[in-house]
N, CA and C atoms as a LAMMPS dump frame, in Angstrom:
ITEM: TIMESTEP
0
ITEM: NUMBER OF ATOMS
531
ITEM: BOX BOUNDS ff ff ff
-5.0000000000000000e+02 5.0000000000000000e+02
-5.0000000000000000e+02 5.0000000000000000e+02
-5.0000000000000000e+02 5.0000000000000000e+02
ITEM: ATOMS id mol type element x y z
1 1 1 N 0.463 -1.337 -0.077
2 1 2 C -0.382 0.268 0.022
3 1 3 C 1.05 1.376 -0.49
4 2 1 N 0.207 2.553 0.603
5 2 2 C 0.987 3.496 0.742
6 2 3 C 1.261 4.407 -0.159
7 3 1 N 2.11 5.444 -0.624
8 3 2 C 2.275 5.983 -1.521
9 3 3 C 3.777 6.38 -1.289
10 4 1 N 4.876 6.237 -1.777
11 4 2 C 6.407 6.645 -1.616
12 4 3 C 7.357 7.19 -3.246
13 5 1 N 7.744 8.257 -2.797
14 5 2 C 8.326 9.63 -3.803
15 5 3 C 9.258 9.118 -3.438
16 6 1 N 10.433 9.447 -4.306
17 6 2 C 11.595 9.662 -3.924
18 6 3 C 12.148 10.817 -5.039
19 7 1 N 13.619 11.733 -5.015
20 7 2 C 13.506 13.593 -5.016
21 7 3 C 14.731 13.428 -4.762
22 8 1 N 15.37 14.308 -6.489
23 8 2 C 16.884 13.814 -6.152
24 8 3 C 17.92 12.868 -6.588
25 9 1 N 18.185 11.945 -5.438
26 9 2 C 19.292 10.86 -5.149
27 9 3 C 20.046 11.454 -5.807
28 10 1 N 21.152 11.207 -5.681
29 10 2 C 22.291 10.773 -5.94
30 10 3 C 23.048 11.518 -7.222
31 11 1 N 23.997 11.713 -7.497
32 11 2 C 24.772 12.627 -8.428
33 11 3 C 24.628 12.072 -9.963
34 12 1 N 24.012 12.64 -10.633
35 12 2 C 24.017 12.489 -11.967
36 12 3 C 22.861 11.341 -12.496
37 13 1 N 22.045 10.997 -11.134
38 13 2 C 20.866 10.523 -11.021
39 13 3 C 19.395 11.257 -10.065
40 14 1 N 19.752 12.194 -10.974
41 14 2 C 18.562 13.451 -10.298
42 14 3 C 17.118 12.991 -11.14
43 15 1 N 16.158 12.565 -10.572
44 15 2 C 15.213 13.08 -11.611
45 15 3 C 14.014 12.336 -10.178
46 16 1 N 12.685 12.386 -10.204
47 16 2 C 12.16 12.842 -8.918
48 16 3 C 11.112 11.517 -9.689
49 17 1 N 10.877 10.464 -8.985
50 17 2 C 9.829 9.324 -8.545
51 17 3 C 9.117 9.453 -7.697
52 18 1 N 7.627 7.885 -8.6
53 18 2 C 6.232 8.411 -7.066
54 18 3 C 6.265 6.19 -7.528
55 19 1 N 6.015 5.375 -6.668
56 19 2 C 5.199 4.34 -6.413
57 19 3 C 3.957 4.594 -5.931
58 20 1 N 2.716 3.395 -5.696
59 20 2 C 1.491 4.01 -5.121
60 20 3 C 2.102 2.177 -4.815
61 21 1 N 2.52 1.14 -4.648
62 21 2 C 3.234 -0.042 -4.361
63 21 3 C 4.591 -0.293 -3.998
64 22 1 N 5.183 0.452 -3.994
65 22 2 C 6.639 -0.447 -3.924
66 22 3 C 7.047 -1.077 -4.657
67 23 1 N 6.626 -1.174 -5.741
68 23 2 C 7.49 -2.24 -6.743
69 23 3 C 7.149 -1.392 -8.127
70 24 1 N 6.469 -1.213 -8.372
71 24 2 C 6.621 -0.132 -9.807
72 24 3 C 6.526 1.535 -9.773
73 25 1 N 7.804 1.86 -10.45
74 25 2 C 7.492 3.074 -10.22
75 25 3 C 7.844 4.316 -11.628
76 26 1 N 7.064 5.48 -11.606
77 26 2 C 7.145 5.771 -12.734
78 26 3 C 8.104 7.429 -12.176
79 27 1 N 8.712 7.939 -13.87
80 27 2 C 9.475 9.311 -13.403
81 27 3 C 7.869 10.609 -13.461
82 28 1 N 8.882 11.319 -12.301
83 28 2 C 7.406 12.996 -12.231
84 28 3 C 7.741 13.371 -13.488
85 29 1 N 7.379 14.781 -13.538
86 29 2 C 8.164 15.573 -14.279
87 29 3 C 6.955 16.449 -13.609
88 30 1 N 7.921 17.215 -12.986
89 30 2 C 8.18 18.042 -11.89
90 30 3 C 7.799 19.46 -12.907
91 31 1 N 6.917 20.723 -12.253
92 31 2 C 6.803 21.923 -12.693
93 31 3 C 6.67 22.764 -11.912
94 32 1 N 6.322 24.188 -12.192
95 32 2 C 6.097 24.843 -11.114
96 32 3 C 6.408 26.47 -12.015
97 33 1 N 5.53 27.955 -11.908
98 33 2 C 5.328 28.498 -12.353
99 33 3 C 6.809 29.481 -11.999
100 34 1 N 7.478 29.221 -10.977
101 34 2 C 7.836 29.907 -10.193
102 34 3 C 9.259 30.221 -11.219
103 35 1 N 10.204 30.319 -11.501
104 35 2 C 11.053 31.087 -12.534
105 35 3 C 12.611 30.298 -11.834
106 36 1 N 12.83 30.304 -10.559
107 36 2 C 13.496 29.873 -10.06
108 36 3 C 13.802 28.74 -10.209
109 37 1 N 12.198 27.698 -10.142
110 37 2 C 12.372 26.048 -9.488
111 37 3 C 13.545 25.252 -10.996
112 38 1 N 13.896 25.281 -11.959
113 38 2 C 14.256 24.685 -12.89
114 38 3 C 15.369 24.514 -12.678
115 39 1 N 15.887 25.163 -11.291
116 39 2 C 16.887 23.814 -11.327
117 39 3 C 17.081 23.585 -10.225
118 40 1 N 15.564 23.189 -9.602
119 40 2 C 15.48 22.4 -8.211
120 40 3 C 15.734 20.853 -8.574
121 41 1 N 15.473 20.113 -9.112
122 41 2 C 15.873 19.268 -9.497
123 41 3 C 17.698 18.233 -9.814
124 42 1 N 18.259 19.855 -9.691
125 42 2 C 19.774 19.749 -9.897
126 42 3 C 20.068 19.707 -8.452
127 43 1 N 19.412 20.355 -7.602
128 43 2 C 19.847 20.366 -5.682
129 43 3 C 20.823 19.295 -5.706
130 44 1 N 21.396 19.282 -4.096
131 44 2 C 22.411 17.981 -3.654
132 44 3 C 21.906 18.556 -2.431
133 45 1 N 21.835 17.131 -1.169
134 45 2 C 21.833 17.523 -0.03
135 45 3 C 20.648 18.952 0.473
136 46 1 N 19.436 18.851 -0.187
137 46 2 C 18.808 19.706 0.436
138 46 3 C 17.709 18.682 1.474
139 47 1 N 16.662 19.68 1.879
140 47 2 C 16.321 18.898 2.575
141 47 3 C 14.445 18.238 2.076
142 48 1 N 14.187 17.037 2.211
143 48 2 C 13.185 17.512 0.913
144 48 3 C 12.235 16.411 2.316
145 49 1 N 11.006 16.516 2.372
146 49 2 C 10.316 16.413 3.342
147 49 3 C 8.182 16.173 3.008
148 50 1 N 7.81 15.6 3.902
149 50 2 C 6.248 15.909 3.897
150 50 3 C 6.09 16.018 5.248
151 51 1 N 4.915 17.331 5.016
152 51 2 C 4.21 17.451 6.356
153 51 3 C 2.761 18.522 6.13
154 52 1 N 1.826 18.194 6.424
155 52 2 C 0.425 18.745 6.778
156 52 3 C 0.053 18.584 4.975
157 53 1 N 0.314 17.422 4.701
158 53 2 C 0.09 16.6 3.476
159 53 3 C 0.378 17.565 1.882
160 54 1 N 1.627 17.975 2.49
161 54 2 C 2.072 17.789 1.129
162 54 3 C 4.034 17.695 1.512
163 55 1 N 4.049 17.275 0.092
164 55 2 C 5.605 17.801 0.195
165 55 3 C 6.689 18.649 0.199
166 56 1 N 7.925 18.845 0.433
167 56 2 C 8.809 20.288 0.244
168 56 3 C 9.861 20.014 0.513
169 57 1 N 10.072 20.662 -0.036
170 57 2 C 12.027 20.352 -0.462
171 57 3 C 12.175 22.473 -1.01
172 58 1 N 13.438 22.177 0.847
173 58 2 C 14.34 23.494 0.57
174 58 3 C 15.95 23.226 1.16
175 59 1 N 15.953 23.88 1.3
176 59 2 C 17.749 24.566 1.474
177 59 3 C 18.873 23.532 0.506
178 60 1 N 20.261 23.19 0.826
179 60 2 C 20.082 22.506 0.187
180 60 3 C 21.285 23.73 -1.167
181 61 1 N 21.992 22.459 -2.398
182 61 2 C 22.567 23.92 -2.821
183 61 3 C 23.079 23.079 -4.513
184 62 1 N 23.216 24.068 -5.514
185 62 2 C 24.021 23.163 -6.853
186 62 3 C 24.94 23.601 -7.13
187 63 1 N 25.485 23.055 -8.531
188 63 2 C 26.859 23.197 -8.811
189 63 3 C 27.684 22.435 -7.352
190 64 1 N 28.703 23.395 -7.296
191 64 2 C 29.06 22.949 -6.027
192 64 3 C 29.001 24.128 -4.916
193 65 1 N 29.516 23.61 -3.69
194 65 2 C 29.609 24.213 -2.017
195 65 3 C 31.149 25.663 -2.194
196 66 1 N 30.144 26.969 -2.59
197 66 2 C 31.392 28.257 -2.536
198 66 3 C 30.112 28.994 -3.991
199 67 1 N 29.773 28.011 -4.783
200 67 2 C 29.29 28.246 -6.112
201 67 3 C 29.004 29.539 -5.891
202 68 1 N 29.212 30.834 -6.921
203 68 2 C 28.406 32.07 -7.002
204 68 3 C 26.875 31.483 -6.965
205 69 1 N 25.922 32.036 -5.668
206 69 2 C 24.631 31.951 -5.664
207 69 3 C 24.281 30.402 -5.458
208 70 1 N 25.359 29.3 -5.409
209 70 2 C 24.996 27.757 -4.898
210 70 3 C 24.195 27.504 -3.362
211 71 1 N 24.217 27.828 -2.918
212 71 2 C 23.15 27.589 -1.652
213 71 3 C 21.965 28.145 -2.089
214 72 1 N 21.051 27.617 -1.817
215 72 2 C 19.567 27.434 -1.511
216 72 3 C 18.797 28.449 -0.7
217 73 1 N 18.087 28.611 -1.062
218 73 2 C 17.011 29.825 0.374
219 73 3 C 15.543 29.017 0.374
220 74 1 N 15.391 28.842 -1.989
221 74 2 C 13.336 29.309 -1.665
222 74 3 C 13.428 27.614 -0.552
223 75 1 N 11.919 27.762 -0.845
224 75 2 C 11.093 26.517 -0.411
225 75 3 C 9.57 26.73 -1.501
226 76 1 N 9.753 25.279 -1.215
227 76 2 C 8.868 25.045 -2.722
228 76 3 C 8.153 23.452 -1.656
229 77 1 N 6.36 23.774 -2.035
230 77 2 C 5.671 22.818 -1.851
231 77 3 C 4.866 22.562 -3.254
232 78 1 N 4.152 20.669 -2.941
233 78 2 C 3.529 20.446 -4.032
234 78 3 C 2.343 19.622 -3.205
235 79 1 N 0.898 19.149 -3.558
236 79 2 C 0.263 18.643 -3.45
237 79 3 C -0.043 16.815 -3.889
238 80 1 N 1.392 17.058 -4.687
239 80 2 C 0.968 15.467 -5.845
240 80 3 C 2.45 15.109 -6.273
241 81 1 N 3.473 16.083 -5.424
242 81 2 C 4.763 15.506 -6.895
243 81 3 C 5.329 16.31 -7.989
244 82 1 N 4.199 16.724 -8.585
245 82 2 C 4.632 17.206 -9.623
246 82 3 C 4.491 18.93 -9.832
247 83 1 N 3.026 18.809 -9.39
248 83 2 C 3.56 20.447 -9.535
249 83 3 C 3.691 21.018 -8.259
250 84 1 N 4.269 22.404 -8.203
251 84 2 C 5.419 22.914 -7.561
252 84 3 C 5.246 24.571 -7.523
253 85 1 N 4.767 24.787 -6.241
254 85 2 C 4.617 25.785 -5.76
255 85 3 C 5.796 26.645 -4.817
256 86 1 N 6.399 27.447 -5.341
257 86 2 C 7.352 28.32 -4.276
258 86 3 C 6.329 29.264 -3.231
259 87 1 N 6.492 28.401 -1.633
260 87 2 C 6.11 28.909 -0.795
261 87 3 C 6.629 29.903 0.525
262 88 1 N 8.035 29.998 -0.221
263 88 2 C 8.413 31.554 0.711
264 88 3 C 9.819 31.173 0.481
265 89 1 N 11.015 31.984 1.505
266 89 2 C 12.078 31.063 1.618
267 89 3 C 13.029 31.45 3.4
268 90 1 N 13.642 30.636 3.384
269 90 2 C 14.144 30.682 4.462
270 90 3 C 14.529 32.204 4.899
271 91 1 N 14.748 32.493 6.074
272 91 2 C 14.982 33.48 7.061
273 91 3 C 16.188 33.511 7.295
274 92 1 N 16.798 32.462 7.33
275 92 2 C 18.18 32.044 8.433
276 92 3 C 19.264 31.548 7.481
277 93 1 N 20.377 31.14 8.117
278 93 2 C 21.759 31.08 6.581
279 93 3 C 21.643 29.661 6.258
280 94 1 N 21.587 29.515 4.427
281 94 2 C 21.412 28.897 4.407
282 94 3 C 22.2 27.35 4.634
283 95 1 N 21.601 25.773 4.278
284 95 2 C 21.749 25.295 4.745
285 95 3 C 22.427 23.732 3.56
286 96 1 N 22.801 22.724 4.189
287 96 2 C 22.89 21.94 2.938
288 96 3 C 23.22 20.486 4.403
289 97 1 N 22.737 19.1 4.246
290 97 2 C 22.306 17.898 4.617
291 97 3 C 22.013 18.228 6.124
292 98 1 N 20.948 18.96 6.418
293 98 2 C 20.079 19.252 7.192
294 98 3 C 18.985 18.516 7.16
295 99 1 N 18.002 18.143 8.213
296 99 2 C 16.99 16.982 7.806
297 99 3 C 16.381 17.763 8.889
298 100 1 N 14.64 17.625 8.53
299 100 2 C 13.4 18.138 8.716
300 100 3 C 13.057 16.025 9.081
301 101 1 N 12.621 16.204 10.747
302 101 2 C 11.202 15.372 11.191
303 101 3 C 10.129 15.835 11.313
304 102 1 N 9.189 15.452 11.26
305 102 2 C 8.092 16.501 11.13
306 102 3 C 6.213 15.247 11.842
307 103 1 N 5.881 15.687 12.814
308 103 2 C 4.785 15.41 13.166
309 103 3 C 3.561 15.462 12.896
310 104 1 N 2.425 15.96 13.162
311 104 2 C 1.015 16.466 12.49
312 104 3 C 1.063 17.745 12.4
313 105 1 N 1.554 18.166 13.271
314 105 2 C 1.28 19.612 13.838
315 105 3 C 2.61 20.35 13.728
316 106 1 N 4.295 19.416 14.149
317 106 2 C 4.941 20.809 13.796
318 106 3 C 5.625 19.577 13.158
319 107 1 N 7.317 20.939 12.818
320 107 2 C 8.068 20.41 12.342
321 107 3 C 9.524 20.822 12.671
322 108 1 N 10.611 20.173 12.545
323 108 2 C 11.879 20.567 13.141
324 108 3 C 13.305 20.639 12.228
325 109 1 N 13.444 21.308 11.613
326 109 2 C 14.733 21.078 11.257
327 109 3 C 16.134 21.085 11.386
328 110 1 N 16.701 20.085 11.357
329 110 2 C 17.695 19.877 12.91
330 110 3 C 19.495 19.92 11.743
331 111 1 N 20.073 20.55 12.385
332 111 2 C 21.562 20.783 11.779
333 111 3 C 21.697 20.957 10.849
334 112 1 N 22.614 20.731 9.971
335 112 2 C 22.897 20.892 8.561
336 112 3 C 24.4 21.705 8.565
337 113 1 N 24.728 22.477 7.422
338 113 2 C 26.023 22.292 6.934
339 113 3 C 25.872 24.338 6.255
340 114 1 N 26.789 24.664 6.58
341 114 2 C 26.716 25.924 5.663
342 114 3 C 28.059 27.039 5.875
343 115 1 N 27.897 27.536 5.401
344 115 2 C 28.943 28.649 5.238
345 115 3 C 29.119 30.035 5.721
346 116 1 N 30.436 30.178 6.46
347 116 2 C 30.483 31.46 7.57
348 116 3 C 30.437 32.465 6.75
349 117 1 N 30.772 33.628 7.331
350 117 2 C 30.694 34.96 6.404
351 117 3 C 31.923 35.331 5.758
352 118 1 N 32.629 34.197 5.09
353 118 2 C 33.979 34.71 4.799
354 118 3 C 33.085 33.551 3.532
355 119 1 N 32.187 33.073 3.295
356 119 2 C 31.461 32.184 2.324
357 119 3 C 32.192 31.049 1.385
358 120 1 N 33.118 31.237 2.069
359 120 2 C 34.183 29.334 1.963
360 120 3 C 34.797 28.941 3.675
361 121 1 N 34.895 29.293 4.077
362 121 2 C 34.853 27.699 5.508
363 121 3 C 33.351 27.421 5.573
364 122 1 N 33.963 25.956 5.822
365 122 2 C 32.289 25.239 6.087
366 122 3 C 32.045 25.322 7.116
367 123 1 N 31.103 25.295 7.972
368 123 2 C 30.699 24.924 9.541
369 123 3 C 29.764 24.504 9.527
370 124 1 N 29.687 23.681 10.466
371 124 2 C 28.503 22.967 10.86
372 124 3 C 27.219 23.624 12.051
373 125 1 N 26.058 23.097 11.424
374 125 2 C 25.134 23.549 12.083
375 125 3 C 24.742 23.09 13.662
376 126 1 N 24.596 23.467 14.778
377 126 2 C 23.987 22.764 15.68
378 126 3 C 22.328 23.128 16.299
379 127 1 N 21.901 24.186 15.244
380 127 2 C 20.43 25.28 15.037
381 127 3 C 19.934 24.614 15.108
382 128 1 N 18.911 24.518 15.285
383 128 2 C 17.076 23.264 15.316
384 128 3 C 16.005 24.609 14.764
385 129 1 N 15.429 24.512 14.02
386 129 2 C 14.908 25.586 13.475
387 129 3 C 12.843 24.913 13.739
388 130 1 N 11.934 25.602 14.233
389 130 2 C 10.646 24.649 14.083
390 130 3 C 9.385 25.272 12.99
391 131 1 N 9.207 24.648 12.398
392 131 2 C 7.711 25.318 11.817
393 131 3 C 6.438 24.604 12.162
394 132 1 N 5.321 25.565 12.17
395 132 2 C 3.635 24.582 12.438
396 132 3 C 3.274 24.661 10.833
397 133 1 N 3.845 25.367 10.175
398 133 2 C 3.548 25.681 8.451
399 133 3 C 4.192 25.358 7.317
400 134 1 N 5.574 25.382 7.986
401 134 2 C 6.177 24.753 7.008
402 134 3 C 7.564 26.129 6.24
403 135 1 N 7.05 27.195 5.865
404 135 2 C 6.908 28.451 5.486
405 135 3 C 7.64 29.069 6.569
406 136 1 N 7.301 29.557 7.532
407 136 2 C 7.427 30.342 8.734
408 136 3 C 8.42 29.181 10.092
409 137 1 N 9.55 29.498 9.825
410 137 2 C 10.635 28.78 10.684
411 137 3 C 10.9 29.771 11.633
412 138 1 N 11.002 28.838 13.156
413 138 2 C 12.392 29.636 14.208
414 138 3 C 12.76 28.933 14.378
415 139 1 N 13.904 29.412 15.665
416 139 2 C 15.076 28.877 16.553
417 139 3 C 14.379 28.729 17.424
418 140 1 N 14.659 27.51 17.876
419 140 2 C 14.477 26.617 19.269
420 140 3 C 16.183 26.959 19.956
421 141 1 N 15.513 27.11 20.912
422 141 2 C 17.054 27.151 21.661
423 141 3 C 17.085 25.394 22.951
424 142 1 N 18.029 24.755 21.737
425 142 2 C 18.552 23.967 22.645
426 142 3 C 19.603 23.748 23.436
427 143 1 N 19.924 22.516 23.923
428 143 2 C 21.167 22.306 25.467
429 143 3 C 22.424 22.817 24.152
430 144 1 N 22.985 23.095 25.595
431 144 2 C 24.634 23.603 24.917
432 144 3 C 25.392 22.272 24.762
433 145 1 N 24.314 20.287 25.822
434 145 2 C 24.869 19.746 24.728
435 145 3 C 24.585 19.088 24.133
436 146 1 N 24.098 19.598 22.801
437 146 2 C 23.498 18.933 21.444
438 146 3 C 24.88 20.098 20.7
439 147 1 N 25.903 18.841 20.333
440 147 2 C 26.662 19.472 18.827
441 147 3 C 26.245 19.042 17.965
442 148 1 N 27.098 20.423 16.964
443 148 2 C 26.57 20.293 15.166
444 148 3 C 27.127 19.129 14.777
445 149 1 N 25.705 18.885 13.679
446 149 2 C 25.855 17.909 13.173
447 149 3 C 24.892 17.884 11.869
448 150 1 N 25.191 17.495 10.658
449 150 2 C 24.91 17.007 10.036
450 150 3 C 24.439 15.415 9.236
451 151 1 N 23.567 15.124 8.348
452 151 2 C 23.089 13.836 7.79
453 151 3 C 22.865 13.269 9.068
454 152 1 N 22.394 13.877 9.801
455 152 2 C 20.971 13.164 10.857
456 152 3 C 20.092 12.272 10.027
457 153 1 N 19.39 11.302 11.163
458 153 2 C 18.371 10.689 10.248
459 153 3 C 17.513 11.109 12.022
460 154 1 N 16.08 10.956 11.5
461 154 2 C 15.199 10.914 12.113
462 154 3 C 13.804 10.75 12.677
463 155 1 N 12.899 10.408 13.226
464 155 2 C 11.587 10.413 13.625
465 155 3 C 10.549 10.137 14.458
466 156 1 N 9.703 10.649 13.883
467 156 2 C 8.536 10.877 15.411
468 156 3 C 7.663 9.849 15.585
469 157 1 N 7.39 9.458 16.72
470 157 2 C 6.557 8.372 17.674
471 157 3 C 6.146 9.615 18.314
472 158 1 N 4.683 8.929 18.26
473 158 2 C 3.379 9.905 19.407
474 158 3 C 3.886 11.62 19.497
475 159 1 N 4.487 12.167 20.581
476 159 2 C 4.491 13.262 20.603
477 159 3 C 6.372 13.444 20.861
478 160 1 N 7.596 12.899 20.686
479 160 2 C 7.527 12.682 21.101
480 160 3 C 8.795 13.218 19.072
481 161 1 N 10.301 13.58 18.639
482 161 2 C 10.882 12.846 17.729
483 161 3 C 12.597 12.659 18.235
484 162 1 N 12.657 11.782 17.689
485 162 2 C 14.109 10.576 18.019
486 162 3 C 14.94 11.504 16.977
487 163 1 N 16.243 11.697 17.369
488 163 2 C 17.251 11.877 15.965
489 163 3 C 18.257 10.598 16.681
490 164 1 N 18.597 10.667 15.116
491 164 2 C 19.691 9.185 15.221
492 164 3 C 21.441 10.018 14.601
493 165 1 N 22.224 9.913 14.47
494 165 2 C 23.597 10.113 14.355
495 165 3 C 23.788 11.335 14.296
496 166 1 N 23.902 11.352 12.373
497 166 2 C 24.859 12.41 12.202
498 166 3 C 26.341 12.139 11.744
499 167 1 N 26.811 13.214 11.411
500 167 2 C 28.702 13.654 10.889
501 167 3 C 28.836 15.182 11.66
502 168 1 N 29.574 14.708 12.635
503 168 2 C 30.183 15.671 12.954
504 168 3 C 31.315 16.682 12.566
505 169 1 N 31.981 16.091 11.629
506 169 2 C 32.94 16.439 10.481
507 169 3 C 32.433 16.799 9.008
508 170 1 N 33.034 18.832 9.003
509 170 2 C 32.839 19.081 7.689
510 170 3 C 33.117 17.923 7.087
511 171 1 N 32.192 18.897 5.228
512 171 2 C 31.917 18.296 4.277
513 171 3 C 33.802 18.474 3.355
514 172 1 N 34.55 18.186 2.668
515 172 2 C 35.888 18.655 2.262
516 172 3 C 35.644 19.033 0.768
517 173 1 N 36.198 19.317 0.192
518 173 2 C 36.559 19.362 -1.37
519 173 3 C 35.211 19.866 -1.723
520 174 1 N 35.011 20.136 -3.574
521 174 2 C 34.184 20.961 -3.28
522 174 3 C 32.447 20.276 -3.261
523 175 1 N 32.33 18.876 -3.402
524 175 2 C 31.51 18.881 -3.153
525 175 3 C 31.039 17.862 -2.109
526 176 1 N 29.755 17.939 -1.765
527 176 2 C 29.067 17.819 -0.112
528 176 3 C 29.101 15.626 0.191
529 177 1 N 30.448 15.467 -0.217
530 177 2 C 30.124 13.691 0.142
531 177 3 C 31.143 12.923 0.87
């Protein structure tokens, strides 16, 4: 049963596919009236999640980290995985390799990596942001024991969000692999 949706994936395999049975997949042709949307399928290390009956895509980078305008700030949403609408822009520093854990009424964006003010130094984020609508994100106060990390995995069970692992070192080279 259920609906599965895959997006982006590894470099060189940038496409969007969906399935209703977990066996047969079809390629989605994504579209949007927003002029900036044309490069969404080329985003790397973006944050893709389901929240409040929509698919969401935000953050990440294009080209390589540190390229002019490579870090993404746009937030897009879709109710069907094909038609996408620009819902807004993040107001915090652009991130890549962040993770969203979403329940029914609240979503949390956790960690990630960003570029320092000099535009080249990579920094891990120990920030957590909270949203009740997928568009407006506010920073949450976290204990000092929460260490900066990227590539976390999370899950929600009941009213509790669980965060697993992550990498506590920055990426290297031009790409974030």
